[in-house]
N, CA and C atoms as an extended XYZ file, in Angstrom:
543
Properties=species:S:1:pos:R:3:atomname:S:1:resname:S:1:resid:I:1 pbc="F F F"
N        99.869      137.545       51.421 N   MET     1
C        98.740      137.350       50.708 CA  MET     1
C        97.542      137.287       51.571 C   MET     1
N        96.264      137.215       51.785 N   THR     2
C        95.077      137.517       52.117 CA  THR     2
C        93.929      136.347       51.573 C   THR     2
N        93.610      135.326       52.568 N   MET     3
C        92.589      135.072       52.281 CA  MET     3
C        91.228      135.573       52.605 C   MET     3
N        90.274      135.175       51.947 N   SER     4
C        89.087      134.985       52.919 CA  SER     4
C        88.263      134.291       53.605 C   SER     4
N        87.215      133.877       53.788 N   PRO     5
C        86.722      132.935       55.160 CA  PRO     5
C        86.401      131.739       54.401 C   PRO     5
N        85.632      132.465       53.180 N   ASP     6
C        85.306      131.215       52.037 CA  ASP     6
C        86.432      130.376       51.616 C   ASP     6
N        88.009      130.632       51.729 N   ASP     7
C        88.767      129.758       51.069 CA  ASP     7
C        89.122      128.526       52.304 C   ASP     7
N        88.373      128.515       53.456 N   ASP     8
C        88.889      127.573       54.522 CA  ASP     8
C        88.455      126.199       53.852 C   ASP     8
N        87.014      126.401       52.911 N   VAL     9
C        86.367      125.256       52.841 CA  VAL     9
C        87.306      124.518       51.505 C   VAL     9
N        88.050      125.369       50.890 N   PHE    10
C        88.815      124.428       49.557 CA  PHE    10
C        90.146      124.296       49.994 C   PHE    10
N        90.356      124.391       51.276 N   LEU    11
C        92.199      124.296       51.422 CA  LEU    11
C        91.817      123.073       52.884 C   LEU    11
N        91.031      122.574       52.931 N   GLY    12
C        90.454      121.238       53.936 CA  GLY    12
C        90.162      122.203       55.014 C   GLY    12
N        90.246      123.348       55.293 N   ALA    13
C        89.086      123.934       56.458 CA  ALA    13
C        90.093      124.124       57.458 C   ALA    13
N        91.264      124.396       56.921 N   LEU    14
C        92.791      124.914       57.725 CA  LEU    14
C        92.533      126.141       57.718 C   LEU    14
N        92.552      126.930       58.940 N   PRO    15
C        92.782      128.345       59.901 CA  PRO    15
C        93.635      129.343       58.910 C   PRO    15
N        93.309      130.163       58.354 N   ALA    16
C        93.890      131.043       57.646 CA  ALA    16
C        95.474      131.454       58.305 C   ALA    16
N        96.018      131.437       59.406 N   TYR    17
C        97.218      132.006       60.174 CA  TYR    17
C        98.107      130.538       60.175 C   TYR    17
N        97.412      129.360       59.669 N   GLN    18
C        98.747      128.371       59.671 CA  GLN    18
C        99.204      128.282       58.163 C   GLN    18
N        98.419      129.224       57.368 N   LEU    19
C        99.012      129.301       55.927 CA  LEU    19
C        99.589      131.036       55.576 C   LEU    19
N       100.497      131.001       56.734 N   GLY    20
C       101.205      132.047       56.482 CA  GLY    20
C       101.047      133.639       56.932 C   GLY    20
N        99.186      133.699       56.969 N   THR    21
C        98.937      135.126       57.929 CA  THR    21
C        99.213      135.223       58.712 C   THR    21
N        98.480      136.555       59.372 N   LEU    22
C        99.007      136.583       60.706 CA  LEU    22
C        97.398      135.918       61.166 C   LEU    22
N        97.854      135.275       63.116 N   PRO    23
C        96.932      134.916       63.531 CA  PRO    23
C        95.916      135.783       63.984 C   PRO    23
N        94.684      135.217       64.230 N   PRO    24
C        93.409      136.442       64.935 CA  PRO    24
C        93.748      136.578       66.172 C   PRO    24
N        93.614      137.999       66.337 N   GLY    25
C        93.544      139.013       67.207 CA  GLY    25
C        95.104      139.565       67.519 C   GLY    25
N        95.811      139.339       66.547 N   TYR    26
C        97.225      139.376       66.500 CA  TYR    26
C        97.586      141.056       66.114 C   TYR    26
N        98.056      142.145       66.530 N   ARG    27
C        98.075      143.306       66.324 CA  ARG    27
C        99.945      143.914       65.703 C   ARG    27
N        99.749      144.138       65.058 N   MET    28
C       101.077      145.067       65.170 CA  MET    28
C       101.397      146.145       65.614 C   MET    28
N       102.541      146.441       65.833 N   GLY    29
C       102.873      147.598       66.618 CA  GLY    29
C       104.143      147.434       67.905 C   GLY    29
N       104.269      148.820       68.267 N   ARG    30
C       105.331      148.374       69.707 CA  ARG    30
C       104.655      147.481       70.383 C   ARG    30
N       106.024      146.816       71.165 N   ARG    31
C       105.518      145.767       72.184 CA  ARG    31
C       105.097      146.665       73.319 C   ARG    31
N       104.723      146.256       74.567 N   ARG    32
C       104.497      146.922       75.971 CA  ARG    32
C       105.207      146.789       76.261 C   ARG    32
N       106.040      147.647       77.976 N   ARG    33
C       106.870      147.166       78.300 CA  ARG    33
C       106.826      146.577       79.346 C   ARG    33
N       107.886      146.287       79.917 N   ARG    34
C       107.388      144.948       81.318 CA  ARG    34
C       107.548      145.889       82.631 C   ARG    34
N       106.594      145.202       83.467 N   ASN    35
C       106.464      146.510       84.514 CA  ASN    35
C       107.917      146.425       85.257 C   ASN    35
N       108.481      147.266       85.648 N   ARG    36
C       109.586      147.416       86.251 CA  ARG    36
C       109.579      147.364       87.746 C   ARG    36
N       108.434      147.992       88.019 N   PHE    37
C       108.340      147.824       89.371 CA  PHE    37
C       108.328      146.153       90.049 C   PHE    37
N       107.264      145.845       89.355 N   ARG    38
C       106.595      144.010       89.874 CA  ARG    38
C       108.332      143.812       89.652 C   ARG    38
N       109.607      143.633       88.845 N   ASP    39
C       110.493      143.364       88.301 CA  ASP    39
C       111.610      143.426       89.684 C   ASP    39
N       111.728      144.579       90.476 N   ASN    40
C       112.446      145.122       91.334 CA  ASN    40
C       112.250      144.990       92.500 C   ASN    40
N       110.563      144.495       92.784 N   ALA    41
C       109.445      144.189       93.830 CA  ALA    41
C       110.325      142.333       94.264 C   ALA    41
N       110.526      142.161       92.860 N   MET    42
C       110.309      140.268       93.191 CA  MET    42
C       111.986      140.393       94.160 C   MET    42
N       113.138      141.302       93.292 N   GLN    43
C       114.994      141.281       94.241 CA  GLN    43
C       114.094      141.515       95.300 C   GLN    43
N       113.356      142.579       95.868 N   TRP    44
C       113.621      142.291       97.715 CA  TRP    44
C       112.607      141.261       98.067 C   TRP    44
N       111.757      140.649       97.845 N   ALA    45
C       110.952      139.652       98.407 CA  ALA    45
C       111.893      138.712       99.408 C   ALA    45
N       111.352      138.696      100.402 N   SER    46
C       112.292      137.738      101.158 CA  SER    46
C       111.667      136.330      101.648 C   SER    46
N       112.218      135.070      101.110 N   PRO    47
C       111.962      133.906      101.233 CA  PRO    47
C       111.143      133.511      102.827 C   PRO    47
N       111.605      134.762      103.549 N   TYR    48
C       110.645      133.928      105.139 CA  TYR    48
C       109.277      134.700      105.136 C   TYR    48
N       109.197      135.673      104.314 N   ARG    49
C       107.787      136.399      104.419 CA  ARG    49
C       106.512      135.730      104.277 C   ARG    49
N       105.826      135.260      104.680 N   PRO    50
C       104.953      134.428      104.766 CA  PRO    50
C       103.870      134.758      103.771 C   PRO    50
N       103.423      133.691      102.694 N   GLY    51
C       102.694      133.631      101.586 CA  GLY    51
C       104.102      134.266      100.394 C   GLY    51
N       104.998      134.352      100.568 N   VAL    52
C       106.064      134.450       99.419 CA  VAL    52
C       107.103      132.835       99.144 C   VAL    52
N       106.896      132.561       97.987 N   GLN    53
C       107.747      131.454       98.040 CA  GLN    53
C       109.200      131.302       98.291 C   GLN    53
N       109.461      130.187       98.743 N   ALA    54
C       110.816      129.905       99.520 CA  ALA    54
C       111.832      129.700       98.082 C   ALA    54
N       112.619      130.555       98.417 N   THR    55
C       113.948      130.094       97.698 CA  THR    55
C       115.105      129.580       97.321 C   THR    55
N       114.996      128.593       98.406 N   ASP    56
C       115.895      127.946       99.073 CA  ASP    56
C       115.952      126.307       98.245 C   ASP    56
N       115.182      125.958       97.721 N   GLY    57
C       114.637      124.419       96.897 CA  GLY    57
C       115.941      124.168       96.393 C   GLY    57
N       116.277      122.426       96.888 N   MET    58
C       117.842      122.259       95.785 CA  MET    58
C       117.407      120.735       95.782 C   MET    58
N       118.735      119.944       94.893 N   LEU    59
C       118.339      118.933       94.614 CA  LEU    59
C       119.044      117.820       95.747 C   LEU    59
N       118.177      117.192       96.410 N   LEU    60
C       118.307      116.277       97.973 CA  LEU    60
C       118.332      114.647       97.354 C   LEU    60
N       119.044      113.932       98.075 N   PRO    61
C       118.561      112.569       98.041 CA  PRO    61
C       117.217      111.986       99.149 C   PRO    61
N       116.995      111.102       98.883 N   MET    62
C       115.901      110.212       99.723 CA  MET    62
C       116.008      108.860       99.649 C   MET    62
N       116.495      108.323      100.746 N   SER    63
C       116.545      106.234      100.305 CA  SER    63
C       115.776      105.745      101.254 C   SER    63
N       115.565      104.291      100.411 N   PHE    64
C       114.426      104.017      101.541 CA  PHE    64
C       115.641      102.594      102.554 C   PHE    64
N       114.753      102.376      103.422 N   PRO    65
C       115.620      101.453      104.000 CA  PRO    65
C       115.722       99.881      103.234 C   PRO    65
N       117.502       99.543      103.583 N   PRO    66
C       118.147       98.571      102.783 CA  PRO    66
C       116.888       97.156      102.061 C   PRO    66
N       116.597       96.697      100.672 N   PHE    67
C       115.783       95.468      100.879 CA  PHE    67
C       116.850       94.360      100.631 C   PHE    67
N       117.037       93.168      102.125 N   SER    68
C       117.350       92.736      101.537 CA  SER    68
C       117.040       91.313      101.459 C   SER    68
N       117.560       90.158      100.990 N   PHE    69
C       116.632       89.023      100.210 CA  PHE    69
C       117.916       87.701      100.890 C   PHE    69
N       117.296       86.780      101.009 N   VAL    70
C       117.825       85.532      101.562 CA  VAL    70
C       117.080       84.364      100.929 C   VAL    70
N       117.620       83.374      101.149 N   ALA    71
C       116.655       82.202      100.331 CA  ALA    71
C       115.344       81.919      101.201 C   ALA    71
N       115.645       82.209      102.216 N   ALA    72
C       114.398       82.289      103.611 CA  ALA    72
C       113.234       83.326      103.041 C   ALA    72
N       113.556       84.341      102.192 N   THR    73
C       112.862       85.041      101.744 CA  THR    73
C       111.907       84.462      100.221 C   THR    73
N       112.578       83.715       99.845 N   GLY    74
C       111.550       83.155       98.478 CA  GLY    74
C       111.519       84.323       97.527 C   GLY    74
N       109.886       84.230       97.186 N   LEU    75
C       109.613       84.863       96.147 CA  LEU    75
C       108.728       85.920       96.782 C   LEU    75
N       108.714       86.126       97.680 N   ASN    76
C       108.282       87.033       98.473 CA  ASN    76
C       108.701       88.604       98.307 C   ASN    76
N       107.632       89.819       98.037 N   PRO    77
C       107.980       90.978       97.674 CA  PRO    77
C       108.197       91.584       99.452 C   PRO    77
N       109.570       92.647       99.439 N   ILE    78
C       109.273       93.419      100.987 CA  ILE    78
C       109.199       94.720      100.650 C   ILE    78
N       108.091       94.967      101.672 N   THR    79
C       108.386       96.844      101.105 CA  THR    79
C       108.618       97.839      102.202 C   THR    79
N       109.448       98.752      101.898 N   GLN    80
C       109.632       99.445      102.412 CA  GLN    80
C       109.395      101.369      102.317 C   GLN    80
N       109.273      101.933      103.601 N   VAL    81
C       108.775      103.003      103.795 CA  VAL    81
C       109.664      104.323      103.568 C   VAL    81
N       109.409      105.331      103.179 N   SER    82
C       110.455      106.262      103.644 CA  SER    82
C       109.717      107.373      103.617 C   SER    82
N       110.356      108.373      104.293 N   ASN    83
C       109.136      109.414      105.068 CA  ASN    83
C       109.877      110.964      104.683 C   ASN    83
N       110.337      111.615      104.114 N   PRO    84
C       111.048      112.941      103.817 CA  PRO    84
C       110.761      113.654      104.780 C   PRO    84
N       110.948      114.608      105.720 N   GLN    85
C       110.936      115.208      106.702 CA  GLN    85
C       110.720      116.866      106.114 C   GLN    85
N       110.833      117.019      104.893 N   THR    86
C       110.605      118.187      103.969 CA  THR    86
C       109.831      118.217      102.932 C   THR    86
N       108.691      119.331      102.380 N   PRO    87
C       108.334      119.297      100.926 CA  PRO    87
C       109.349      118.788       99.742 C   PRO    87
N       109.564      118.029       98.921 N   PHE    88
C       109.955      116.902       98.619 CA  PHE    88
C       109.399      116.319       96.807 C   PHE    88
N       109.820      116.583       95.934 N   ARG    89
C       109.314      116.190       94.979 CA  ARG    89
C       110.704      115.436       93.979 C   ARG    89
N       110.693      114.092       94.027 N   GLY    90
C       111.360      113.129       93.493 CA  GLY    90
C       111.495      113.114       91.792 C   GLY    90
N       112.102      113.191       91.131 N   GLN    91
C       112.690      113.135       90.023 CA  GLN    91
C       113.729      112.138       89.488 C   GLN    91
N       114.195      111.233       90.007 N   ARG    92
C       114.707      109.999       89.551 CA  ARG    92
C       115.230      109.132       90.421 C   ARG    92
N       114.794      107.787       90.111 N   ILE    93
C       114.955      106.930       90.912 CA  ILE    93
C       116.655      106.346       91.288 C   ILE    93
N       117.035      105.902       91.663 N   SER    94
C       118.486      105.453       91.881 CA  SER    94
C       118.533      103.957       92.667 C   SER    94
N       119.105      102.880       91.790 N   ALA    95
C       119.840      101.630       92.603 CA  ALA    95
C       120.750      101.275       92.454 C   ALA    95
N       120.903      100.629       93.012 N   GLN    96
C       122.270       99.709       93.077 CA  GLN    96
C       121.981       98.730       94.192 C   GLN    96
N       122.411       97.056       93.109 N   VAL    97
C       122.044       95.685       93.890 CA  VAL    97
C       123.179       95.190       93.739 C   VAL    97
N       123.303       94.511       94.993 N   ILE    98
C       124.617       93.813       95.679 CA  ILE    98
C       124.346       92.203       95.664 C   ILE    98
N       125.303       91.178       95.028 N   ARG    99
C       124.774       89.773       94.904 CA  ARG    99
C       126.099       89.329       95.206 C   ARG    99
N       125.435       87.931       96.141 N   ASN   100
C       126.348       87.343       96.668 CA  ASN   100
C       126.210       85.591       96.550 C   ASN   100
N       126.426       85.183       95.471 N   GLY   101
C       126.446       83.480       95.359 CA  GLY   101
C       126.095       83.290       94.174 C   GLY   101
N       125.958       82.009       93.270 N   THR   102
C       125.297       81.870       92.150 CA  THR   102
C       124.080       82.102       91.917 C   THR   102
N       123.012       81.992       92.608 N   THR   103
C       121.447       81.937       92.402 CA  THR   103
C       121.414       83.692       92.427 C   THR   103
N       122.191       84.598       93.377 N   ALA   104
C       121.960       85.886       93.257 CA  ALA   104
C       122.357       86.387       92.051 C   ALA   104
N       122.893       86.055       90.982 N   LEU   105
C       123.279       86.350       89.620 CA  LEU   105
C       122.967       86.035       89.042 C   LEU   105
N       121.876       85.200       89.100 N   ALA   106
C       120.846       84.847       88.047 CA  ALA   106
C       119.253       84.962       88.449 C   ALA   106
N       118.975       85.809       88.987 N   THR   107
C       118.081       86.499       89.406 CA  THR   107
C       117.837       88.284       89.374 C   THR   107
N       116.586       88.243       89.407 N   ALA   108
C       116.769       90.081       89.081 CA  ALA   108
C       115.830       90.390       90.615 C   ALA   108
N       116.121       91.558       90.324 N   PRO   109
C       115.289       92.509       91.657 CA  PRO   109
C       113.970       93.044       90.987 C   PRO   109
N       113.084       93.372       91.356 N   ILE   110
C       111.687       93.788       90.129 CA  ILE   110
C       111.129       94.911       91.169 C   ILE   110
N       110.660       96.202       90.275 N   LEU   111
C       110.380       97.203       91.123 CA  LEU   111
C       108.686       96.918       91.426 C   LEU   111
N       107.940       95.860       91.888 N   ASN   112
C       106.800       96.090       91.744 CA  ASN   112
C       105.519       97.031       91.968 C   ASN   112
N       106.248       97.737       92.777 N   GLN   113
C       105.473       98.948       93.442 CA  GLN   113
C       106.238      100.112       93.983 C   GLN   113
N       105.236      101.332       93.148 N   LEU   114
C       105.760      102.576       93.977 CA  LEU   114
C       105.004      102.890       94.110 C   LEU   114
N       104.660      103.938       95.375 N   LEU   115
C       103.431      104.901       96.019 CA  LEU   115
C       103.905      105.819       96.150 C   LEU   115
N       104.015      106.986       96.041 N   VAL   116
C       103.832      108.328       96.515 CA  VAL   116
C       102.479      108.955       96.898 C   VAL   116
N       102.861      108.668       98.383 N   GLY   117
C       101.450      108.943       99.091 CA  GLY   117
C       100.399      108.255       99.271 C   GLY   117
N        98.838      108.562       98.271 N   GLN   118
C        98.145      107.503       97.780 CA  GLN   118
C        98.309      106.926       95.916 C   GLN   118
N        99.295      107.741       95.643 N   LYS   119
C        99.626      107.797       94.031 CA  LYS   119
C       100.471      106.684       93.910 C   LYS   119
N        99.753      105.933       92.812 N   PRO   120
C       100.668      104.403       92.064 CA  PRO   120
C       101.786      104.909       91.161 C   PRO   120
N       102.918      104.928       90.945 N   VAL   121
C       103.823      105.216       89.905 CA  VAL   121
C       103.829      104.335       89.167 C   VAL   121
N       104.303      102.909       89.756 N   ILE   122
C       103.939      101.812       88.964 CA  ILE   122
C       102.994      101.246       88.147 C   ILE   122
N       102.813      101.213       87.015 N   LEU   123
C       101.379      100.935       86.696 CA  LEU   123
C       101.327       99.658       85.789 C   LEU   123
N       102.148       98.673       86.207 N   THR   124
C       102.203       97.090       85.633 CA  THR   124
C       102.246       96.419       86.699 C   THR   124
N       101.994       95.058       86.364 N   GLN   125
C       102.810       94.086       87.184 CA  GLN   125
C       102.879       92.966       86.249 C   GLN   125
N       104.143       92.253       86.519 N   PRO   126
C       105.207       93.047       87.120 CA  PRO   126
C       105.768       94.379       87.081 C   PRO   126
N       106.372       95.331       87.577 N   GLY   127
C       106.895       96.159       86.785 CA  GLY   127
C       108.853       96.269       86.863 C   GLY   127
N       109.327       96.941       86.645 N   PRO   128
C       110.376       97.207       86.026 CA  PRO   128
C       111.019       96.455       86.549 C   PRO   128
N       112.516       95.959       85.790 N   ALA   129
C       113.757       95.073       86.432 CA  ALA   129
C       114.478       96.571       87.913 C   ALA   129
N       114.328       96.387       88.903 N   LEU   130
C       115.428       96.930       89.232 CA  LEU   130
C       116.527       98.365       88.730 C   LEU   130
N       117.295       97.129       88.173 N   GLU   131
C       118.268       97.988       87.662 CA  GLU   131
C       117.881       98.366       86.348 C   GLU   131
N       116.709       98.886       86.193 N   THR   132
C       116.420       99.613       85.517 CA  THR   132
C       116.952      101.303       85.411 C   THR   132
N       117.176      101.518       86.545 N   PHE   133
C       117.573      102.603       87.423 CA  PHE   133
C       118.884      102.589       88.124 C   PHE   133
N       119.640      101.924       87.675 N   SER   134
C       120.919      101.634       88.198 CA  SER   134
C       121.753      102.827       87.921 C   SER   134
N       123.048      102.942       88.636 N   GLN   135
C       123.459      104.270       88.908 CA  GLN   135
C       123.825      104.810       87.452 C   GLN   135
N       124.351      104.130       86.462 N   GLN   136
C       124.753      103.977       84.584 CA  GLN   136
C       123.413      104.457       83.668 C   GLN   136
N       121.739      104.533       84.448 N   ALA   137
C       120.906      103.987       83.716 CA  ALA   137
C       121.339      105.455       82.723 C   ALA   137
N       120.257      105.624       81.589 N   TYR   138
C       120.514      106.744       81.218 CA  TYR   138
C       118.847      107.074       80.749 C   TYR   138
N       118.750      108.297       81.033 N   ASP   139
C       117.507      108.636       80.676 CA  ASP   139
C       116.505      108.521       81.496 C   ASP   139
N       116.517      107.866       82.966 N   THR   140
C       115.815      107.232       83.451 CA  THR   140
C       114.725      108.110       84.425 C   THR   140
N       114.701      109.487       83.873 N   ASN   141
C       114.419      110.478       84.956 CA  ASN   141
C       112.451      110.320       84.921 C   ASN   141
N       111.687      110.471       86.165 N   LEU   142
C       110.577      110.956       86.390 CA  LEU   142
C       110.449      111.709       87.086 C   LEU   142
N       108.367      112.227       86.487 N   ILE   143
C       108.500      113.785       87.666 CA  ILE   143
C       107.246      112.491       88.479 C   ILE   143
N       107.589      112.892       89.868 N   LEU   144
C       106.977      112.482       90.747 CA  LEU   144
C       106.132      113.300       91.302 C   LEU   144
N       104.937      113.013       92.217 N   PRO   145
C       104.087      113.689       92.597 CA  PRO   145
C       104.689      114.866       93.612 C   PRO   145
N       104.792      116.046       94.138 N   PRO   146
C       105.243      116.426       95.673 CA  PRO   146
C       104.559      115.826       96.811 C   PRO   146
N       105.767      116.120       97.519 N   THR   147
C       104.543      115.668       99.175 CA  THR   147
C       105.600      116.334      100.183 C   THR   147
N       104.359      117.006      100.779 N   TYR   148
C       104.707      117.645      102.053 CA  TYR   148
C       105.150      116.404      103.524 C   TYR   148
N       105.963      116.977      104.425 N   PRO   149
C       105.884      115.971      105.468 CA  PRO   149
C       104.826      115.635      106.145 C   PRO   149
N       105.027      114.648      106.448 N   GLY   150
C       103.617      113.420      106.944 CA  GLY   150
C       103.623      112.484      105.752 C   GLY   150
N       103.839      112.669      104.279 N   MET   151
C       103.477      111.445      103.346 CA  MET   151
C       104.888      110.697      103.025 C   MET   151
N       104.154      109.830      102.725 N   THR   152
C       105.152      108.851      102.798 CA  THR   152
C       105.504      108.125      101.125 C   THR   152
N       106.387      107.894      100.756 N   TYR   153
C       106.996      106.587       99.316 CA  TYR   153
C       107.097      105.455      100.150 C   TYR   153
N       106.695      104.871       99.138 N   GLN   154
C       106.756      102.913       99.642 CA  GLN   154
C       106.814      102.462       98.461 C   GLN   154
N       107.923      101.370       98.832 N   ALA   155
C       108.051      100.776       97.115 CA  ALA   155
C       108.328       99.340       97.904 C   ALA   155
N       108.066       98.062       97.019 N   THR   156
C       107.954       97.225       97.047 CA  THR   156
C       108.073       96.408       95.746 C   THR   156
N       109.473       95.692       96.280 N   VAL   157
C       110.575       94.462       95.497 CA  VAL   157
C       110.622       93.464       95.795 C   VAL   157
N       110.510       92.447       94.981 N   SER   158
C       110.810       90.874       94.908 CA  SER   158
C       111.692       90.975       93.650 C   SER   158
N       112.325       89.234       93.916 N   LEU   159
C       112.766       88.483       92.947 CA  LEU   159
C       111.985       87.987       92.069 C   LEU   159
N       112.698       88.181       90.963 N   ALA   160
C       112.190       87.002       89.414 CA  ALA   160
C       112.231       85.640       89.854 C   ALA   160
N       113.127       85.187       90.496 N   ALA   161
C       113.710       83.657       91.099 CA  ALA   161
C       113.736       83.653       92.546 C   ALA   161
N       113.928       82.738       92.684 N   ALA   162
C       113.937       82.428       94.529 CA  ALA   162
C       115.627       82.132       94.723 C   ALA   162
N       116.038       82.791       95.987 N   LEU   163
C       117.536       82.320       96.185 CA  LEU   163
C       117.983       81.183       96.690 C   LEU   163
N       118.685       80.393       96.871 N   THR   164
C       119.287       79.147       97.389 CA  THR   164
C       120.189       79.263       98.223 C   THR   164
N       120.618       78.307       99.523 N   THR   165
C       121.491       78.163      100.027 CA  THR   165
C       121.786       79.510      100.790 C   THR   165
N       122.809       79.980      101.313 N   THR   166
C       123.567       81.334      101.683 CA  THR   166
C       123.760       82.032      100.933 C   THR   166
N       123.171       82.275       99.485 N   ASP   167
C       123.503       83.240       98.768 CA  ASP   167
C       122.341       84.395       99.056 C   ASP   167
N       122.719       85.607       99.051 N   THR   168
C       121.954       86.887       99.510 CA  THR   168
C       121.925       87.720       98.286 C   THR   168
N       120.943       88.969       98.283 N   LEU   169
C       120.777       90.310       97.292 CA  LEU   169
C       120.489       90.752       98.029 C   LEU   169
N       121.308       92.529       98.201 N   LEU   170
C       120.773       93.272       98.970 CA  LEU   170
C       121.096       94.409       97.630 C   LEU   170
N       119.352       94.971       97.860 N   ALA   171
C       119.125       96.439       97.024 CA  ALA   171
C       118.841       97.877       97.768 C   ALA   171
N       119.838       98.827       97.104 N   PHE   172
C       119.418      100.324       98.180 CA  PHE   172
C       118.725      100.814       96.772 C   PHE   172
N       117.759      101.778       97.263 N   VAL   173
C       116.894      102.641       96.504 CA  VAL   173
C       116.808      103.942       96.547 C   VAL   173
N       117.077      104.556       96.415 N   SER   174
C       117.166      105.795       96.878 CA  SER   174
C       116.163      107.175       95.375 C   SER   174
N       115.696      108.221       96.059 N   ILE   175
C       115.407      109.007       94.696 CA  ILE   175
C       115.782      110.237       95.268 C   ILE   175
N       116.561      110.854       93.639 N   ILE   176
C       116.993      112.324       93.963 CA  ILE   176
C       116.123      112.963       93.481 C   ILE   176
N       115.820      114.341       94.248 N   GLY   177
C       114.481      115.350       93.777 CA  GLY   177
C       114.610      116.582       94.572 C   GLY   177
N       113.770      117.672       94.029 N   THR   178
C       114.427      118.800       94.385 CA  THR   178
C       113.327      118.843       96.149 C   THR   178
N       114.066      119.415       96.699 N   GLY   179
C       113.641      119.712       98.077 CA  GLY   179
C       113.831      121.161       98.974 C   GLY   179
N       112.957      121.400       99.765 N   VAL   180
C       112.915      122.661      100.483 CA  VAL   180
C       113.634      122.200      101.593 C   VAL   180
N       114.852      123.331      102.451 N   ILE   181
C       115.248      122.931      103.549 CA  ILE   181
C       114.975      124.167      104.522 C   ILE   181
């Protein structure tokens, strides 16, 4: 079926190639062969040569110092900083919360802020509950901006309700991502 350009007016201005014809600029015929020399050259490239992308990236963990809450902390947020020593791009936040006492069981730690370099990742205030990123959580992957040595990750955690007496809450936060060693 071929269509004339005038048919666009009657069909809601849809391009002809959406109706089953060939897209503009499409050529029939034999496909071009790939450049075999380029493919072989890539196999011989060493990751240690200047200007060649390193191929030794792997999944690595990065952790923050523990967030430790006691009665004296109240509702004040705790901020911890982590500085990866290699190029790193976080992909998944993982958190584990250890509670001791009745008021610790009744409160929830909240991830108020997560900065990657100067870029904010948590865009609402208050942020999500920290246990959203528990180890058993499903589909909580993020794509964080890449960092280089010297750029820091900064996380701020607070409690929804203050602790009393001798109750404690300990939160461990880590980020798993791709890094180059």
